[in-house]
C-alpha positions in Angstrom: -58.5 -41.9 -6.2 -56.3 -44.5 -4.5 -53.2 -43.1 -6.3 -54.1 -39.6 -5.0 -54.5 -40.9 -1.4 -51.2 -42.7 -1.7 -49.6 -39.5 -2.9 -51.0 -37.5 0.0 -49.9 -40.2 2.4 -46.3 -40.1 1.1 -46.1 -36.3 1.1 -45.0 -35.9 4.8 -42.0 -38.2 4.4 -41.1 -36.5 1.2 -41.2 -33.2 2.9 -38.9 -34.5 5.7 -36.5 -35.9 3.2 -36.4 -32.5 1.4 -35.8 -30.7 4.6 -33.0 -33.2 5.5 -31.5 -32.8 2.0 -31.6 -29.0 2.2 -29.9 -29.2 5.6 -27.2 -31.4 4.2 -26.7 -29.0 1.4 -26.5 -26.1 3.8 -23.9 -28.0 6.0 -21.9 -28.8 2.9 -22.0 -25.2 1.8 -20.8 -24.1 5.2 -18.0 -26.6 5.2 -16.9 -25.4 1.7 -17.1 -21.8 2.8 -15.0 -22.6 5.9 -12.4 -24.3 3.8 -12.4 -21.5 1.3 -11.8 -19.0 4.1 -9.1 -21.2 5.5 -7.4 -21.3 2.1 -7.6 -17.5 1.9 -6.1 -17.1 5.4 -3.3 -19.5 4.6 -2.6 -17.6 1.3 -2.4 -14.3 3.1 -0.1 -15.7 5.8 2.2 -17.4 3.3 2.5 -14.2 1.2 4.3 -12.6 4.1 7.0 -15.3 4.0 8.4 -13.7 0.8 9.6 -10.5 2.6 12.6 -8.7 1.2 15.9 -9.9 2.7 17.6 -7.2 4.7 19.5 -8.8 7.6 23.2 -7.6 7.3 24.4 -10.3 9.7 23.7 -12.9 7.0 27.1 -12.2 5.4 29.3 -12.9 8.4 27.2 -16.1 8.9 28.0 -17.0 5.3 31.7 -16.2 5.8 31.8 -18.3 8.9 30.0 -21.2 7.1 32.5 -20.9 4.2 35.4 -21.1 6.7 33.9 -24.2 8.4 33.5 -26.1 5.1 36.9 -25.1 3.8 38.8 -25.9 7.0 36.6 -28.9 8.1 36.6 -27.5 11.6 34.6 -25.1 13.9 36.1 -21.7 14.8 37.2 -21.3 18.3 38.6 -17.8 18.0 37.9 -14.8 15.8 39.4 -15.0 12.3 37.4 -12.4 10.4 38.7 -9.2 12.0 42.1 -7.8 12.9 40.9 -5.9 15.9 39.7 -9.0 17.7 41.9 -11.6 16.1 42.4 -14.6 18.3 39.6 -13.5 20.8 37.6 -16.6 21.9 34.4 -16.8 19.9 31.6 -19.3 20.6 30.0 -19.8 17.2 26.8 -21.2 18.5 25.0 -20.9 15.2 27.5 -23.0 13.2 24.9 -25.4 11.9 22.8 -22.6 10.4 25.9 -21.1 8.8 26.7 -24.4 7.1 23.2 -24.5 5.7 23.5 -20.9 4.5 26.8 -21.4 2.8 25.9 -24.6 1.0 22.5 -23.3 -0.2 23.7 -19.9 -1.2 26.7 -21.3 -3.0 24.5 -23.8 -4.8 21.6 -21.7 -5.9 22.0 -18.2 -4.6 19.2 -16.2 -3.0 16.5 -18.4 -4.3 17.7 -21.3 -2.2 17.7 -19.2 0.9 14.1 -18.0 0.1 13.2 -21.7 -0.3 14.6 -22.6 3.1 12.9 -19.6 4.8 9.5 -20.3 3.2 9.8 -24.0 4.0 10.6 -23.4 7.7 7.7 -20.9 8.1 5.3 -23.1 6.2 6.0 -26.1 8.4 5.5 -23.8 11.4 2.2 -22.6 10.0 1.0 -26.1 9.4 1.9 -27.0 13.1 -0.1 -23.9 14.2 -3.1 -25.0 12.2 -3.0 -28.4 13.9 -2.7 -26.8 17.3 -5.6 -24.5 16.7 -7.7 -27.4 15.6 -7.1 -28.9 19.0 -9.3 -26.1 20.3 -12.1 -26.6 17.7 -11.2 -23.3 16.2 -12.0 -24.1 12.6 -14.1 -21.0 12.2 -11.4 -18.7 13.5 -8.5 -20.1 11.5 -8.8 -17.8 8.6 -8.5 -14.7 10.8 -5.9 -16.1 13.2 -3.3 -17.2 10.6 -2.8 -13.8 8.8 -2.7 -12.1 12.2 0.0 -14.5 13.4 2.0 -13.9 10.2 1.5 -10.1 10.4 2.7 -10.0 14.1 5.8 -11.9 12.9 6.7 -9.4 10.2 9.8 -8.0 12.0 11.2 -11.6 12.2 10.5 -12.9 8.7 13.9 -12.0 7.4 16.5 -14.7 6.6 18.2 -15.2 10.0 19.1 -18.1 12.4 15.9 -17.2 14.4 14.0 -18.9 11.6 14.9 -22.3 13.0 13.9 -21.1 16.5 10.5 -20.1 15.2 9.9 -23.6 13.9 11.3 -25.4 17.0 9.3 -23.1 19.4 6.1 -23.6 17.5 6.5 -27.4 17.4 7.4 -27.4 21.1 4.3 -25.4 22.1 2.1 -27.8 20.1 3.7 -30.8 21.8 3.3 -29.3 25.3 -0.3 -28.6 24.6 -0.9 -32.2 23.5 0.5 -33.3 26.9 -1.5 -30.7 28.8 -4.8 -31.8 27.2 -4.0 -35.5 27.8 -3.8 -36.2 24.0 -0.5 -38.1 24.5 1.2 -39.8 27.4 4.9 -40.7 27.3 7.1 -42.0 30.1 9.3 -39.3 31.7 12.5 -41.1 30.7 11.5 -41.2 27.1 10.5 -37.5 27.3 13.8 -36.7 28.8 15.7 -38.4 25.9 13.5 -36.8 23.3 13.9 -33.4 25.0 17.7 -33.8 25.3 18.1 -34.6 21.6 15.6 -31.9 20.5 17.1 -29.1 22.5 20.6 -30.3 21.6 19.8 -30.0 17.9 18.0 -26.7 18.5 21.0 -25.2 20.4 23.3 -25.9 17.4 21.1 -23.8 15.1 20.3 -20.9 17.4 20.4 -20.0 21.1 16.6 -19.5 21.1 16.4 -22.9 22.7 16.7 -21.1 26.1 13.3 -19.4 25.4 12.0 -22.9 24.6 13.2 -24.0 28.0 11.4 -21.1 29.6 8.2 -22.2 28.0 8.6 -25.6 29.6 9.1 -23.9 32.9 5.7 -22.3 32.6 4.0 -25.6 31.7 5.7 -27.4 34.6 4.8 -24.6 37.0 1.3 -24.3 35.7 0.7 -28.0 36.1 2.1 -28.0 39.6 -0.1 -25.0 40.5 -3.2 -26.9 39.0 -2.4 -29.9 41.3 -1.5 -28.0 44.4 -3.7 -24.9 44.6 -6.9 -26.7 45.7 -5.0 -27.9 48.8 -4.3 -24.3 49.7 -8.0 -23.8 50.1 -8.5 -27.0 52.1 -9.7 -29.1 49.1 -8.3 -32.4 47.9 -5.5 -32.2 45.3 -6.8 -31.9 41.8 -4.6 -34.8 40.5 -1.4 -36.7 41.1 2.0 -35.4 40.0 2.3 -37.7 37.0 1.9 -34.9 34.4 4.2 -32.6 36.5 6.9 -35.3 36.3 6.5 -35.4 32.5 7.0 -31.7 32.2 9.9 -31.8 34.6 11.6 -34.5 32.5 11.2 -32.2 29.4 12.7 -29.3 31.4 15.6 -31.4 32.5 16.3 -32.3 28.9 15.9 -28.7 27.8 18.4 -27.5 30.4 21.0 -30.1 29.5 20.4 -30.3 25.7 22.2 -27.0 24.8 25.3 -28.5 26.3 25.4 -31.0 23.4 27.3 -28.7 21.2 31.0 -28.3 20.3 31.4 -25.4 22.7 29.8 -26.9 25.8 29.0 -24.4 28.6 30.1 -21.6 26.2 26.6 -21.4 24.8 25.3 -20.4 28.3 28.0 -17.8 28.8 27.2 -16.2 25.5 23.5 -16.0 26.4 24.3 -14.5 29.8 26.6 -11.9 28.1 23.6 -10.8 25.9 21.5 -10.3 29.0 24.4 -8.4 30.6 24.7 -6.1 27.5 21.0 -5.6 27.0 20.9 -1.9 28.0 23.8 -1.2 25.5 22.2 -3.3 22.8 18.9 -1.5 23.3 20.5 1.9 22.9 22.3 1.1 19.6 20.6 -1.8 17.8 17.1 -1.4 16.4 15.9 -4.9 17.0 16.7 -4.6 20.7 14.8 -1.4 21.2 11.2 -0.9 22.5 8.7 -1.8 19.8 7.0 1.3 18.5 3.4 1.6 17.3 4.6 4.2 14.8 6.6 1.4 13.1 4.2 -0.1 10.5 5.6 -3.7 10.9 5.1 -3.6 14.6 1.5 -2.5 14.7 0.1 -6.0 14.4 2.1 -7.0 17.4 0.6 -4.1 19.5 -2.9 -5.1 18.3 -2.2 -8.7 19.4 -1.0 -7.4 22.8 -4.3 -5.6 23.4 -6.4 -8.5 21.9 -4.6 -11.2 23.7 -4.6 -9.6 27.2 -8.1 -8.3 26.6 -9.4 -11.9 26.0 -7.4 -13.2 28.9 -9.0 -10.7 31.3 -12.5 -11.4 29.9 -11.9 -15.2 30.3 -10.5 -14.7 33.8 -13.4 -12.6 35.0 -16.1 -14.7 33.4 -14.9 -18.3 33.9 -11.8 -18.1 36.1 -10.3 -21.0 34.3 -7.3 -19.8 32.3 -4.6 -22.5 32.1 -1.8 -21.4 34.3 0.8 -22.3 31.6 -0.9 -19.9 29.2 -1.2 -17.2 31.8 2.5 -17.4 32.7 3.7 -17.6 29.1 1.6 -14.6 28.1 2.8 -12.5 31.0 6.5 -13.3 30.6 6.7 -13.0 26.8 4.3 -10.0 26.8 6.5 -8.1 29.3 9.7 -9.1 27.6 8.4 -8.1 24.1 7.2 -4.7 25.4 10.8 -3.9 26.3 12.7 -5.5 23.5 11.5 -5.8 19.9 13.5 -9.1 19.5 11.0 -10.8 21.8 7.9 -9.9 19.8 8.3 -13.1 17.8 7.9 -15.2 21.0 4.9 -13.3 22.1 3.2 -13.8 18.8 3.9 -17.5 18.8 2.3 -17.8 22.3 -0.4 -15.2 22.1 -2.3 -16.4 19.0 -2.8 -20.0 20.3 -3.6 -18.8 23.8 -6.1 -16.2 22.6 -7.9 -18.7 20.3 -8.0 -21.3 23.1 -9.6 -18.7 25.5 -12.3 -17.9 22.9 -13.1 -21.5 21.8 -12.7 -23.7 24.9 -16.1 -22.6 26.3 -19.7 -22.8 25.4 -20.9 -19.4 24.0 -24.5 -18.4 23.5 -25.8 -18.1 20.0 -25.6 -14.3 20.2 -22.0 -14.5 21.4 -21.1 -16.9 18.6 -22.4 -14.4 16.1 -20.4 -11.6 17.7 -17.3 -13.8 17.7 -17.7 -14.5 13.9 -18.2 -10.8 13.2 -15.1 -9.9 15.2 -13.1 -12.6 13.4 -14.2 -11.1 10.1 -13.2 -7.6 11.2 -9.8 -8.9 12.4 -9.2 -10.6 9.1 -10.1 -7.6 7.0 -8.1 -5.3 9.2 -5.1 -7.6 8.9 -5.4 -7.9 5.2 -5.7 -4.1 4.8 -2.6 -3.7 7.0 -0.6 -6.3 5.0 -1.6 -4.5 1.7 -0.4 -1.2 3.0 2.8 -2.8 4.3 3.3 -4.6 1.0 3.2 -1.4 -1.0 5.9 0.1 1.2 8.1 -3.1 1.6 7.9 -5.2 -1.5 10.2 -4.4 -4.4 13.1 -3.4 -2.3 16.5 -4.7 -3.3 17.8 -7.6 -1.1 20.3 -6.6 1.6 19.9 -2.9 0.5 21.7 -1.7 3.6 24.8 -3.9 3.0 25.3 -4.2 -0.7 25.7 -0.5 -1.0 29.2 -1.1 0.1 29.9 -3.1 -3.1 31.5 -0.1 -4.9 34.0 0.3 -2.1 34.6 -3.5 -2.0 35.4 -3.5 -5.7 37.9 -0.7 -5.3 39.6 -2.5 -2.4 39.7 -5.7 -4.4 41.2 -3.9 -7.4 43.9 -2.4 -5.2 44.4 -5.5 -3.0 48.2 -5.5 -3.4 48.6 -2.0 -1.9 45.7 -1.8 0.5 45.2 -5.4 2.0 48.1 -5.1 4.5 46.6 -1.9 6.0 44.4 -2.0 9.1 40.8 -1.4 7.9 38.0 0.5 9.6 34.4 -0.3 8.6 31.0 0.5 9.9 29.3 -2.0 12.1 26.6 -2.9 9.5 29.1 -3.4 6.7 31.6 -5.7 8.5 29.7 -8.9 7.5 29.5 -7.9 3.8 33.1 -7.0 3.6 34.1 -10.3 5.1 31.8 -12.1 2.7 33.4 -10.3 -0.3 37.0 -9.8 0.7 38.2 -12.3 3.3 40.9 -13.4 3.7 42.7 -10.6 1.8 41.1 -8.0 4.0 40.1 -8.4 7.6 37.5 -6.1 9.2 37.4 -3.9 12.2 34.0 -5.0 13.4 30.8 -6.7 12.5 27.5 -7.8 14.1 28.9 -10.6 16.3 28.6 -10.4 20.1 32.4 -10.1 20.5 32.1 -6.5 19.2 29.3 -5.3 21.6 32.0 -3.2 23.3 32.5 -1.2 20.1 29.0 0.0 20.0 29.2 2.7 22.7 32.9 3.6 21.9 32.4 4.2 18.2 29.1 6.0 18.6 30.7 8.4 21.0 33.6 8.8 18.6 31.1 9.8 15.9 29.9 12.7 18.0 32.7 15.1 17.1 35.8 15.2 14.8 38.3 15.3 17.7 36.9 12.2 19.3 36.8 10.5 15.9 40.4 11.3 15.0 41.5 10.1 18.5 39.6 6.8 17.9 41.3 6.3 14.5 44.7 6.9 16.0 44.0 4.9 19.1 43.0 1.8 17.1 45.8 2.2 14.6 43.5 2.5 11.6 45.3 3.0 8.3 42.4 2.4 5.8 38.8 3.5 6.4 35.7 2.6 4.6 32.9 5.0 5.7 29.3 5.6 5.0 28.4 8.9 3.3 26.3 11.0 5.7 24.3 13.3 3.4 23.1 16.6 4.9 25.9 16.8 7.5 27.7 20.0 6.9 29.8 22.3 9.1 30.8 25.9 8.4 34.4 26.8 7.5 36.0 30.2 6.9 37.7 30.7 3.6 39.9 33.7 3.0 40.4 34.9 -0.6 43.9 36.2 -1.5 42.3 37.7 -4.7 39.7 39.9 -3.0 40.9 39.9 0.6 37.4 38.8 1.7 36.5 36.0 4.0 33.6 33.7 3.1 31.7 31.0 5.1 31.6 27.7 3.2 29.5 24.7 4.1 31.9 21.7 4.1 30.9 18.0 4.4 31.5 16.3 7.7 34.4 14.1 6.5 36.4 17.3 5.7 36.7 17.7 9.4 36.6 14.1 10.5 39.2 12.9 8.0 41.4 16.0 7.4 43.6 16.2 4.3 46.8 16.5 6.3 46.2 13.0 7.7 44.0 11.2 5.2 43.6 10.9 1.4 40.2 10.3 -0.1 40.9 7.6 -2.8 37.4 6.4 -3.7 33.8 7.7 -3.3 30.4 6.9 -4.7 26.7 7.6 -3.7 27.1 5.5 -0.5 30.6 5.1 0.6 34.0 6.8 1.1 37.4 5.2 1.2 40.3 6.9 2.9 44.0 6.0 3.2 46.2 7.4 6.0 48.9 9.5 4.4 51.8 7.9 6.2 50.6 4.3 5.5 50.9 4.2 1.7 53.4 5.1 -1.1 53.3 8.9 -1.5 53.5 8.7 -5.3 50.6 6.3 -5.4 48.5 8.5 -3.1 49.3 11.6 -5.3 48.0 9.8 -8.4 44.9 8.4 -6.7 43.6 10.9 -4.2 40.7 13.3 -4.6 41.5 16.8 -3.5 39.0 18.8 -5.5 36.3 16.5 -6.9 35.0 15.4 -3.5 31.4 14.4 -2.6 29.1 17.2 -1.3 31.9 19.7 -1.7 31.1 21.4 -5.0 30.6 24.7 -3.2 34.3 24.8 -2.1 35.4 24.0 -5.7 33.2 26.9 -7.1 34.7 29.2 -4.5 38.2 28.2 -5.6 37.3 28.9 -9.2 35.9 32.3 -8.4 39.1 33.2 -6.5 41.6 31.8 -9.0 42.9 29.1 -6.6 41.6 26.1 -8.5 44.3 23.9 -10.1 42.4 23.1 -13.3 44.8 20.4 -14.4 44.2 18.5 -11.1 40.5 19.0 -11.4 40.3 17.6 -14.9 42.4 14.6 -13.9 40.3 13.9 -10.8 37.0 14.1 -12.8 38.3 11.6 -15.3 39.5 9.4 -12.5 36.1 9.5 -10.8 34.5 8.4 -14.1 36.9 5.5 -14.5 36.4 4.4 -10.9 32.6 4.4 -11.1 32.6 3.0 -14.6 29.3 1.8 -15.9 28.3 0.2 -12.6 25.3 0.9 -10.5 27.5 3.3 -8.5 27.6 5.6 -11.5 23.8 5.4 -11.9 23.2 6.2 -8.3 25.7 9.1 -8.4 24.4 10.4 -11.8 22.8 13.7 -10.5 25.9 14.5 -8.5 28.2 13.6 -11.3 26.1 15.9 -13.6 26.8 18.8 -11.2 30.6 18.2 -11.6 30.3 18.0 -15.3 28.4 21.3 -15.4 31.2 22.7 -13.2 33.7 21.3 -15.7 32.0 23.4 -18.4 32.4 26.5 -16.3 36.1 25.7 -15.8 36.7 25.3 -19.5 34.9 28.6 -20.3 37.0 30.5 -17.7 40.1 28.8 -19.1 39.2 29.9 -22.7 38.1 33.4 -21.8 40.7 34.2 -19.2 
């Protein structure tokens, strides 16, 4: 009986302990679930860091880095081209180029991938630390993949990778100051800022956008202190924090001068602003971001989400940090006009949006809605990344540049005869040709800012054959490496002496742009054409190496000649064998296989006509 009463007396405490234990287990399960979701979000974000490398400018960066290492000096004038040889050139990304050259020379593309993934991973870690400042643990798993998805257009291997890291670290540091997590004397801040921006400015000129971010924090803090006085209230605070931001801004303005080119970095930046309209018209990354572009859709989603949350927060609480508001407005407007700025908007918008959602007390119902919204954002982002991955992954690295490899091999093989000639090359191939063939061959143009003037001139020249021939003569071009433009045909009348009839043939564009009386086609494959000006090379060599019958996209003309007995069968057989030797067993032959099969079938027709009269 006593034991029973004792048991009954103990039961309320036992029940309480069971409730407490179950509560602890529930909390533990929630924490584990939160960490599991965070790990999933990190995994999704990191997966985007392995995007295919496509940036054609990498190769002239590599060529510049190679020159710097070999000459133990920094370039002061152009040395890669003949058209701008000696033109002053501010190589403000010289430190990045040294990294590229040393890493790629040591371990190839894997080393560059390692560098890119390392830079982005550190930036991701800093972002996580910043979002934890806002008690955003429950939103991290959705915010991180969205951040990475919005950065998709900027995840190639390019000097901006360093700016992404520096900008992310700077934003986190400024937020620590704004939230009074750290306090440092203005003089120390000035010294740190001077060194940091000085280092940044030798990797990439994105340091100027970092300085703009400091401007917004300084102006925001000044507004926070001064605006109450406008309404007749006491100032919110003293100017101590404003002085700290001002010290960082002073260091940020002076830091870029700590480079071998001094004020030149500023002049190059201003020249980019001056040429923006031209760049926007001719270069994709400077154009308006398009929702139809799959890699830019997360950016547009982030625009609507970020400004939607800002408007909600402003209407409900009227307490948006001025620095956040200014940064969102500036980078949002800039990115809506130029795709290149979408990176900066993403780096600003994700932290600002999360801050606006978490730095407030929400009702239980609002918390549930926020969790549901985060789950929807996460699933939509993952779905988008999976669709993008199917379209993007598996592409060959530098697919828009390495297609010039066949032409480069041909030039290299015939270096003795062709290297002295003045070479024309497309804008996108200049870097690759310099990487492969400098110093034997010097290019006409590449992606550097000193060639911005060529964009409009050469695009206009491509509009018609008369303008093109005038541009070739005006620039003194003697050797031309050109892209094949499939599907561009023009009609030409052909009169038959055999039948007396006139036919209309579809001839490829180069037949009119590079006429036979001026130019000889000496190499072609699936992607490129190589022409030599007739008066710039040995006539006997040209006679032995030119293609007059077996020419790309011109099989119709050869068939017409055969039907009208005007085909020189000996020349045709020689050129077909020459094409086979030129292409060899390389990728160029594989890519030209279907076209080459057409010529082989035509070869059968020629032999049959020869045998049967």
